[in-house]
N, C-alpha and C positions, 0 to 999 in steps of 0.2 A: 190831696196831692200837694198841699202846702209843705214846703221844706223849711222847718223852723230853725231859728238861730238860738242856741242854748248856751248859757254860760255855766260852766262847772267850776266851783271853788272848793278846794279841799286838799287832803293829804295825798300826795303822789308817792307811790312806792314801787320798788323793784321786787317782783315776785320771782325768786331764783329757785329753780328746781334741779336736783341731782337725782337721776334715775339710775338704779343699778340692781345687782343681784347679790343675795346673801347665801353663801355656801359654807361658811365656817365662823368659828368664834376666835377672837384674838387671843394669842398666847400671853399677851401682856396684861390683859384684864378681861373680866367676863362680859365682853361686849361683842356685838355683831360686827363683822368686817363686810363693808359694802364695796363691791367692785363697780365703780361708776362706769356706765355705758353711754349715757346721754346727759347733756346739760342744756338747760333752757331758761331764758329770762323773759318775763312777761310784764306788761303794765299791771300794777296792783293798786289797791285802794281806790282813790278817785279815778285812777287810770282805767279801772274796769268799768266805771260809769261811762267814761269817755268812749271806750270800745263798744259798749252797748248802744250808745247814741249814734255812733258812726255806722254800726250795723243796721240801724233803723233808717238811716239816710239823713240825719240832721246835720246842719252846719254847727260846728262846736267851737266855742271859745273856752280857754282854760286859764284860770288864775291860781297860782300856787307859789310855794317857796321850796327850793331845793338847796342842798349844800354844794360847796365847791369841791366835789369828790367824783369818783368814777361813776357811781350810781346816778348822781345828778346829771352828769354829762350824757349817760346812756339814756335817761328818761327824755331829755330834751331832743336828742337825736332821733329816738323812736317816735316821739310826738310829731316832730318835723316831717318825718317820712310818711306819716299818716295825714299830712296836710294841715296840721294844727299850727297856728301862728304862736310864736314864743314870746310875743310882746308883753304878755301879762304874767310871765313866770320869772320870779325873782331868785337870784342866786345869793345866798347869805353865807359869807365866809365863816368858817369854823363850825358850821352845822353839818351833822351827819344825815344824809338822805336815808329814809327808811328802806332797809333791804331785809327781806325775809327769805331765808334759805331753808328749803325743805328737802330732806333726804327720803326718797321713796323707793321701796322695793316690793315687788309683787302687788302693786296697786295699794300698798299700805304706807302711810307716813310713819317713818321710824323716829325721826327727830326733827325739830325746827330750831334754828337759831337766828336771832335778830340783831341787827346792828342799826342803830337809829338815834336821833335826838328827839325827845318827847317834850322838851321845854317849849314854852310859847315862843313863837317867832319874835324878832325884835320889833319895837315900836316903829322903827324906820321901815321895816319890811311891810308892816301893816299899812302904813301910809302910802308906800309905793304901790302896793296892790290896789288899794282903793282909788288912788289918783289915776292909775292906768285904765281902770274899767269905766271911769266916769262917762266917757263919750261913746262907748260902743253901743250899737243898736241890737237889742236882744228881745226875745219873746218870753223868756223865763230864766230864772236862776236856780241852779241846783247846788245845795251845800252838802258835800260828802265828807262827814266828820268821822275820822278814825282816831280822834284824840291824840294826834301826833304833834299838835302845837300850831298848825296853820290857822284853824278857825278859833282864834282867841275870843274871849267874851267881847272885847272891844271891837274887833273886826266884824264879828258876827252881827252885833247890834247895828253897826254902821251899814252893813250890807242889807239888813232887813229894813232899816229906815230908808235907804236908797231905793229899794224895790217899791216900798209904799209910795214914795214921792213920784216915782216914774210909773206907778200903777202896773207893775210887773209882778206876776206871781213868783213866790220864792218858796221852794220845797226843800225840806231838810231831812237827811238820814242822820239821826242824832246818836250821840254816845255819852256815856257817863250817867250820873244820877241826878244832876242839877240841870234842869232844862230852862232855867231862867234866861240864859243867853239867847234862847230861841224865841223869846216872847215876841208876839206880833207876827210870826211867820204865817204864810198862807197854809202850809201843811207840814206836819212832821210824820215820819213813818217808822216808829219804833217797832221792834218785834215784841212778842208777848212778855218775854223775860225783862226786856228793857222797860216796858210800860209798868210792870210790877214794881221794879226798883224805883222808878221815877215817882210813882204815886203811893207806894206802900200798900197797894191793894193786891191781895192774892187772887189772881184770876182763875177761878175753878169752874165757873159757869157763865152763861150769857149775862146774868144780872150783874155779876162782878165785872165782867168785860165792859158793860155799858157804864158802870160807875167809873172805871178807870179811864175810859175814853172821854167822858164828860169832865172828869177831874183835870185831865191834861188840858182840855180846851179852856176851862175856866181859870185854872191857876196861871196859865202862861199866855192868856189872851190869844189863843190860836184860832184861826178861822176854820180849819179842818184838821182831823187826825185820821190816819189809817194805821191800825195795828195789824201787823202780819202775824199769822197764827200757824205757820208751818203747814202740816198736813190738814189743818182745819180751814185753810183759806186765808181770808183777810176780813177785817171789820172796818167799815167806813163810818166816820162821824162827821157829817157836814151839817145840814139842817136837821137830818134825822139819823137814825142808826140803821145800817144795812150790813148784812153778813154775806159774803160771797164764798161759796164752797170752793175747795181746791179742785184743780183740774189735772193734776199730775198723774200720768198713767204709770210711769216707772221713775224711781228716784235712784240715781247713781251717785250724785254728788251735789250737796247744797251750797258748795263754795260759790260766793258771789251772787247768790240769788237775790239778796237785798239790794245789791247794786243794779241788777236788772230791773227790779221793781221800781226803784227811784228813777232810773233812766226812762223807762217806758211810761210811767205816770207823767213825767215832765214832757216827754215827746207827745203823748196823747193830748194833754191839755193845751199844749202849744199849737197843735194842729186843729184845735176847735172842739175836741171832745169834752163832754161833761166829766166831772171827777168820777162819777160812777162808771161811765163808759171807759174812761182811761184805766180805771182800776180793773175792769174786766180784761182789757187788753194786757195789762201788767200781769194779771193772774195767768193768762195764757202764756205770756213770755216766760214767766217763772216755770211753768210746766215744761216748756221746751228746754230751758237751760239745766234744770235738775236731772234731765235725762241724758246729759253729757257729763264727761269727766273733766274736772278742773273749772277754773273761772271761765265761763262760757258766755256767748251772746246769742241773741235771737233776732233774725231778720223778719221783716214783715211777711215774706213769702213762707218762711218756716212757721210763723204764727198762724197764717191762714191754713197751711197744710195741716197743722196740729189741730186747729179748730174743726177742720173738715173731718179729721179722724175721730173726733169726739161727737160728730153728728150734731154740732151746735150751729153750723153755719147756714144762713138762709141762701137759697139759690141765687138771689139777687146779688150777693156779695161776690159771686164768681164773674159778674159782668163788669168788664174793665174798659177804661178809655185808653187811648193810644199811649199817653205818658205812663200810666200805671203799668200797662203790659210790658212796656220797654224796661222799666225798673225791675219788674218781676223776672223777666227772662234773663236780664243781666245777672241777677242773683242766682237763678237756676243754673246758668252756665258755669258760674264759679264753683258750684257744688257738683259739677260733672253730670248734670241731668241731661238726658236726651230729649229735645223738644220737637214735637210733631205738630204740624200746622195743616189745616184744611179750611175750605171755605165753601159757602153756598147760600142760597136763599132760605132753604129749609122752611118753606111756606106752610105746608100742612105736613107735620112730622109723621112719618109712617115707618113700617118695618124696614124698608130698604135703607132709609136714612140711619136708623139705629144700628143695623148690622154694619153699615159702612163706617160709622163712627167707632163702633166697638173694635173693628179690625184695625182702624187707624191708631187707636190708643195702644194696641198691643205692639206697635212698632217702636215705641219709646216709653219715656217715663211720664211726660206731661203732654196732654192734648189741648191745643188752643184752636178754637173755631172762630173764623171770621164770618160774620153774617151781613149780607147786603141790607142796607137801610131801605125804608119804604120808597124813597126817591130813586134809589139805585135799581130796585126791583121793577118799578114802573118803566124806567128807561129800557130795561132788558126784556121785559115780558109783557108790556102793555099796560094801559090804564086800569084794567080790571084787576090787576094784581098789585100788591099781595092780598091774599085773603086775610091773613093775620098780620097785625101791626108788628113793627120791628122789636119793640120791647117784649111783646108776648112771645115772639119767636125766640128771642135771646133767653128769656126766662125759662122757657120749656127746655131748651137745649142745655142750659146750665144745671138743670135739675137731674140730668142723666149722670149716672155714676162714672161713665167713661169720659165725660167732658170735664176738664179742669177749669178752663177760662173761656169766656165768650167776649168778642169785641165786635161792635157794630161799625161798619165802614160805609161811607157815602159814595165812593168812587165806583166806576163801572168794574174795575179790577181791584184786587186787594194788594197791589204792588207796594203802596206806601206803608201798609200794615206789615207786610212781609219784611220790608226794610227795617222796621222797628223790632220785629220778633227774631229775625235771623234764625229760622228753624234749622234743625239738623235734617229733618225729613219733611218734605212737602208732599202731601197726598192729594191725588186727583182721581176722579172717576175713570173707569176703563175707556170711556169714549174719548179721552184726551191722549191716548197712547201715541197717536201719530200727528198730534197738534203741538204747536208752540205753547209751552206751559209758562204762564206769567210767574216770575219769581224763581225760575229754575237756575238762574245765574247767581242767586243769593243763597238758596238752600244747598246743603252739602249733598243731598240726594233727593230724587223725585221717585215716588212709588205710585202704583195705580191699584185701585180696588174696583172690581167689576160690580155693577149694580145688579140687583135681583130683577129678573124679567117680570114685567107687568106691574112693578111697584114704582109709581111716580105721582107727584102732586098733580100734574096735568091730567092724568087719567082719572084721579079721584075727583077733580073738578068736573070733568066730562060726565062722570057717573052721576054726580049730584045734579047737574043740569038736566040730564036725561030723565 
């Protein structure tokens, strides 16, 4: 649950889209006439890395250079609205901020035209960026290089040396054929084609892949390398070689997938994951975004949901604490999901419990179950209970297909948990129909499910005793 502070340095761009329909050819020239129906501008380049980090819940600092033009002003305004401080963004007079305009019809890109400056930023801008980031406290630095002139060799080397002095990891999404300016970085993340160009090695099998990865590490004094392999997953070179297969189920658009990988790797390591664990998280995040159209992002709840759909998730991962479930439900609400909540001791899980939970899940999209802790059960049911310990009860519940998340609470009632979850539907047993239901003033609706006669933990315990 650590919320990391991450610095992104790189090329900010305006991604400008013109959507329309084509129904005729121009009489002036043999070209299509596009009747524009919708126009949209999004954060591009390093801005997509920023969007991904914000979606994951990170605190983000940004250092870059924009021009004194309309696109530069738009970028600063959009970043400010997202809660990003503009202290480290330099405006350089005479420079054209990168703007890519794409004309799209029937989900196909017809033409793209760019307006930008690709020359290196001025030496003064380099110094201004470096001086402004000197005192900020961050957990990791991400360099998003689109070869538009912000990450000059001089600035890049100064940033890498700065990170080493401060003992801060620095990850790089590289561009170009000469990686010497990235020497000493903690990690670089080229794709297969970029790795081939940088090393001169034709990667046709795992042996050549290993040669290329090791060559990058040795030539450029890199601690780690991850080579992304599109539909083949990714290859990790840290102390050893590890290949992670792809997890994408459907691929609609690979735009921005590299930005998602860089952002998720940085987020994962900054929150305490190993590089291998962060790579698996990034692989799942990439699987989420390629299933969307355009430069997309992946939230933690989307990643968890996607992982669950692949049947890769341990039941333990569905057991959350109060802070985690609050973040998850906030995200679910933004996506328009209907949240269902119920609670109980669930001491000895039986048929009545399972049917009750199955009916509860059918009332919405996501079912969250609050489980009384051992202390809470003893206060409610006596010293001989519970039969099963709280973790055991939570784990068994989380393994049910109808249960999405389980949260253990210590209080006699789940009111504090309900305040965090803010459910759309609060479900209780039929015996609560004429009683005051805790949390009924918070949930949008209270519904009741009748229990199955003869099915109860108390009766099972009596039978065992007899």
